[in-house]
Every structure is written in C-alpha cells, then in structure tokens.
C-alpha positions in Angstrom: 37.7 131.0 109.8 35.4 127.8 111.3 37.2 125.9 113.8 38.4 122.1 112.7 36.5 119.0 113.4 37.4 117.5 116.5 39.7 114.3 116.4 40.9 112.5 119.1 43.0 109.6 119.4 44.4 107.3 122.1 48.0 107.6 123.6 48.4 111.4 122.8 48.2 113.8 125.2 45.6 116.8 124.9 45.3 120.3 126.8 41.4 120.6 127.3 39.6 124.5 127.9 36.3 125.6 128.4 35.1 128.9 129.6 31.9 130.3 131.3 29.2 131.8 129.8 29.7 135.3 129.5 32.6 135.2 131.8 30.3 134.4 134.3 31.8 133.1 137.9 30.7 129.2 137.8 32.7 128.3 140.5 31.4 130.6 143.1 32.4 128.9 146.5 34.6 125.8 148.0 31.8 123.5 147.6 31.6 124.3 143.7 35.6 123.6 143.2 35.3 120.3 145.1 32.0 119.1 143.0 33.7 119.4 140.5 36.7 117.6 141.4 34.4 114.8 142.3 33.1 114.4 139.3 36.5 114.2 137.8 37.4 111.3 139.9 33.7 109.7 139.1 34.0 110.5 135.1 37.8 108.2 135.5 35.9 105.5 137.0 33.7 105.8 134.4 36.1 106.0 131.5 39.6 105.2 132.2 41.6 108.7 132.0 45.1 109.9 132.9 44.8 113.2 133.8 47.8 115.1 134.0 46.9 118.5 135.4 44.3 120.6 136.0 43.5 124.2 137.0 39.9 125.1 138.1 39.9 128.6 137.8 36.2 131.3 138.9 35.2 130.8 135.3 37.2 128.5 133.1 39.4 125.5 133.5 42.5 123.9 132.4 43.0 120.2 132.0 45.7 118.1 130.3 44.2 114.6 129.8 45.9 111.4 128.3 43.2 108.9 127.1 44.0 105.5 126.5 41.7 104.6 123.7 40.4 106.7 120.7 36.8 108.4 121.4 37.9 108.4 125.6 38.7 111.8 126.0 35.1 112.5 124.0 33.2 110.0 126.8 35.0 111.0 129.7 34.4 115.1 129.0 30.4 114.3 127.7 29.9 113.1 131.1 31.7 115.0 133.3 30.2 118.4 131.3 26.5 117.1 131.3 26.9 115.8 134.8 28.4 119.2 136.3 26.2 121.6 134.3 22.7 119.5 135.7 24.1 119.8 139.2 25.1 123.3 139.2 21.9 124.3 137.6 19.9 122.2 140.6 22.2 123.8 143.2 21.4 127.6 141.8 18.0 127.3 140.4 19.4 128.9 137.0 18.9 127.0 133.4 20.7 127.9 130.3 24.1 128.0 128.9 26.9 127.6 131.5 29.6 127.1 129.5 30.8 128.5 125.8 30.0 125.4 124.0 31.7 122.2 123.5 35.7 122.4 124.8 38.4 123.4 123.1 41.7 120.8 123.0 44.8 120.4 121.0 47.5 117.6 121.1 50.5 117.7 122.5 54.1 115.9 121.9 54.9 114.0 125.1 58.0 115.8 125.5 59.3 119.1 126.4 56.4 120.4 125.1 54.3 118.6 127.3 56.3 119.7 129.8 55.3 123.4 129.1 51.6 122.5 128.9 51.8 121.1 132.5 53.7 124.3 133.6 51.5 126.5 131.7 48.1 125.0 133.4 49.3 125.1 137.0 51.0 128.2 136.7 47.3 129.5 135.5 46.2 130.7 139.5 49.3 133.1 139.7 49.2 134.7 136.6 45.7 135.7 137.0 47.6 137.2 140.4 45.1 134.9 142.4 47.9 133.8 144.7 51.6 134.8 145.1 52.5 131.1 144.7 51.1 128.9 142.5 51.3 126.0 145.0 48.5 128.4 147.4 45.9 127.7 145.2 43.9 124.6 146.5 41.8 124.3 143.1 44.9 123.4 141.0 47.3 119.7 141.0 50.4 121.9 141.3 49.5 121.7 145.0 49.1 118.4 145.1 52.1 116.6 144.1 53.7 116.6 147.7 50.9 116.5 149.7 49.3 113.7 151.0 45.8 112.9 149.7 45.9 113.9 146.4 43.0 113.0 143.8 42.8 109.5 142.9 42.4 110.6 139.3 45.7 112.7 139.0 48.6 110.6 137.3 51.8 112.0 138.1 55.1 112.0 136.1 58.1 111.9 137.3 59.2 115.5 136.6 56.1 117.1 138.5 56.9 114.7 141.4 60.8 116.3 141.3 61.4 118.5 144.3 62.1 121.8 142.1 58.7 121.7 139.9 57.2 123.7 142.4 59.9 126.2 141.9 60.1 125.9 137.9 56.4 126.3 137.9 56.1 130.0 140.2 59.0 130.7 137.3 57.4 133.4 134.3 57.7 131.8 131.1 58.7 133.7 128.5 56.4 135.5 125.9 57.1 133.1 122.9 55.8 130.1 125.1 52.4 132.1 126.3 52.1 133.1 122.5 52.6 129.4 121.5 49.9 128.3 124.1 47.2 131.1 123.1 47.7 129.9 119.2 47.3 126.7 119.8 44.2 127.1 122.3 42.5 129.2 119.6 43.1 127.2 117.2 43.3 123.7 118.2 46.9 123.4 116.6 49.1 120.5 117.7 51.6 121.7 119.8 55.6 120.3 119.4 58.5 120.0 116.8 57.5 120.9 113.7 57.7 117.4 111.9 55.8 115.7 114.3 52.8 119.1 114.4 52.9 118.6 110.5 52.4 114.7 111.1 49.7 114.7 113.9 48.2 117.6 112.1 47.8 115.1 109.0 46.7 112.3 111.6 44.3 113.5 113.1 42.6 115.8 110.0 43.6 119.6 111.4 45.7 120.5 108.5 43.5 123.7 108.3 44.9 124.8 112.1 48.1 124.6 110.2 47.3 127.2 107.9 47.2 131.2 108.4 44.4 132.5 109.4 41.9 134.3 107.4 40.3 133.4 103.7 42.3 130.9 101.8 44.2 132.3 98.7 42.4 133.1 95.6 39.2 133.2 97.4 36.9 136.5 96.8 35.0 138.3 100.0 31.2 137.8 99.9 29.0 140.7 98.7 
C-alpha cells in the first residue's frame, strides 16, 4: 500500500524516524554523534524548532519535534539531513544513499500520548540493550534533563524535568504501547485518542493511514 503523502502543520508534535540504508552503521564513533547534535543545533538556528526528545542509535535515529509554523519541520529536516550526508561522505570518502530515503513521521496528541512517545524514544538504547539504564546512553536526551550544559536546542517539558522521569523511562512499556508505536511508525498514523486521531487524519490528509492494510474492498488483484 503506498505511503500517505506527508502533511505537516505547525503547533502539532511529531515523532520522526530514519534508518540507514542496508542497516549499516552511520554513527561509527563518538565524533559522528557529536557532529549530528551540532548540526541539530545549527538547524534550529536556521529554522526555529522545539526538540522535545532525541535518541541517536548506531544505524537510526528518533526525534520528537514540535514545529511552530507549517512547513517548518520539512525545512529543518531537509537542511539537517542534507548537511549530515554531505559531511559524512566527506569524512569517510563514501558516496551513495546513506539513509532509507525520506524520514518517516507521525503526529502526536499533546497529552499523555506525547509522554508515551517521549518515553518510547528515550528507552531506545535500553530496549536495544546498549546500556543497562537509559540515562547511561550519552546520545539521548534522557541523560541531559538533570545535567548541566544540555544541548541548547532541547525544549524541556515539566514532566521530563521531574526527578522521577528517568525512573519512569527505565520501566518497561507495555506490549500494547509498543505495538501502537510500531503501527504509527510503519503507517504514519496519528497517535492519540480516537476522536483526535480521526480529526487530525482528516485535517492532514492522512485518512489512508486509518484504513486496514491491503487492497481497498472491492478491488481485484492484478494478473
């Protein structure tokens, strides 16, 4: 089934994900991670962006963004990805596709559903068994909420600044929550309460993401 066209409006939170081509490691050493964070800061200087969470993994990344204006996220991501690919190829004398095409994203309702996504993103290193505690991973926003010198582009919420937030993130999420995240990532489906999901899907032209996967009812398979 073709992926729905991207529609992004300001004032709505989004989960953003991209994976490397052929699952190859993009972030090979500490300086690779540091450079990507530096580019995120420069992107925010060019296009104002509220970055609510991030997790950089060896072959993919997760971001939670809250753009101010329509099209801001597209401009921000385009500059970030273009700049990163150019620098990566220059450093490693490589060429070709670094990422699996355009990034994937889905809208998030700004309530408890947003907290679920923030937790999902910041649990990534722990879920991948790269660390035994999520806040031990140096390339995730989780470690920075109670540390001095956090990245300037981070836009904290009251919840993540609460002393119990780290403990909450380190607790396993339910299989229901995880499956909901996987579905939204795979299909670009809005994540929130049912009424909000339907309203947002209509608003952003994402109605196709709410339909069951497969061919529409009544269509015939091509021969």
